[in-house]
C-alpha positions as CSV (number, residue, x, y, z in Angstrom):
1,X,0.0,0.0,0.0
2,X,2.7,2.4,-0.9
3,X,0.8,4.9,-3.1
4,X,-2.5,6.8,-2.8
5,X,-4.2,5.0,-5.6
6,X,-3.7,1.6,-4.0
7,X,-5.0,2.8,-0.7
8,X,-8.0,4.5,-2.3
9,X,-8.8,1.3,-4.2
10,X,-8.6,-0.8,-1.0
11,X,-10.9,1.7,0.7
12,X,-13.4,1.5,-2.2
13,X,-13.2,-2.4,-2.1
14,X,-13.6,-2.5,1.7
15,X,-16.6,0.0,1.6
16,X,-18.2,-2.1,-1.1
17,X,-17.8,-5.2,1.1
18,X,-19.4,-3.4,4.0
19,X,-22.3,-2.1,1.9
20,X,-22.9,-5.7,0.6
21,X,-23.1,-7.0,4.1
22,X,-25.5,-4.2,5.2
23,X,-27.7,-4.9,2.2
24,X,-27.7,-8.6,2.9
25,X,-28.7,-8.1,6.5
26,X,-31.5,-5.7,5.5
27,X,-32.7,-8.1,2.8
28,X,-33.0,-10.9,5.4
29,X,-34.9,-8.7,7.8
30,X,-37.4,-7.8,5.0
31,X,-37.9,-11.5,4.2
32,X,-39.1,-12.2,7.7
33,X,-42.8,-11.9,8.1
34,X,-43.7,-10.1,11.2
35,X,-46.7,-8.2,12.4
36,X,-45.9,-5.0,14.2
37,X,-42.3,-4.1,15.2
38,X,-39.4,-5.7,13.4
39,X,-36.2,-6.2,15.2
40,X,-33.1,-6.6,13.1
41,X,-30.7,-9.0,14.8
42,X,-27.2,-8.3,13.4
43,X,-25.8,-11.5,11.8
44,X,-22.7,-9.9,10.4
45,X,-21.9,-7.6,13.3
46,X,-18.3,-8.6,13.9
47,X,-17.5,-8.6,10.1
48,X,-19.2,-5.2,9.7
49,X,-17.3,-3.7,12.6
50,X,-14.0,-5.0,11.3
51,X,-14.7,-3.5,7.9
52,X,-15.8,-0.2,9.4
53,X,-12.5,-0.1,11.4
54,X,-10.5,-0.9,8.3
55,X,-12.3,1.9,6.4
56,X,-11.6,4.3,9.2
57,X,-7.9,3.4,9.2
58,X,-7.6,3.8,5.5
59,X,-9.2,7.2,5.6
60,X,-6.8,8.3,8.3
61,X,-3.9,7.2,6.1
62,X,-5.2,9.1,3.2
63,X,-5.8,12.2,5.4
64,X,-2.2,11.9,6.7
65,X,-0.9,11.6,3.1
66,X,-2.8,14.7,2.1
67,X,-1.7,16.7,5.1
68,X,2.0,15.8,4.4
69,X,1.7,17.1,0.8
70,X,0.7,20.5,2.0
């Protein structure tokens, strides 16, 4: 991950993976037939948290790279 492009690509890929898991979880919640209140039980919580953390770290790296260029 030596250059900005590679880091941005990894961030894009990681964000895409996170979005996919969120959509999958929402889709499964919609498939359940309930009357009244629907409670979404996170099935991918650990994976989603890990992906969120990775996105955050990659953003910090990009921010630091940008700051060092100024």
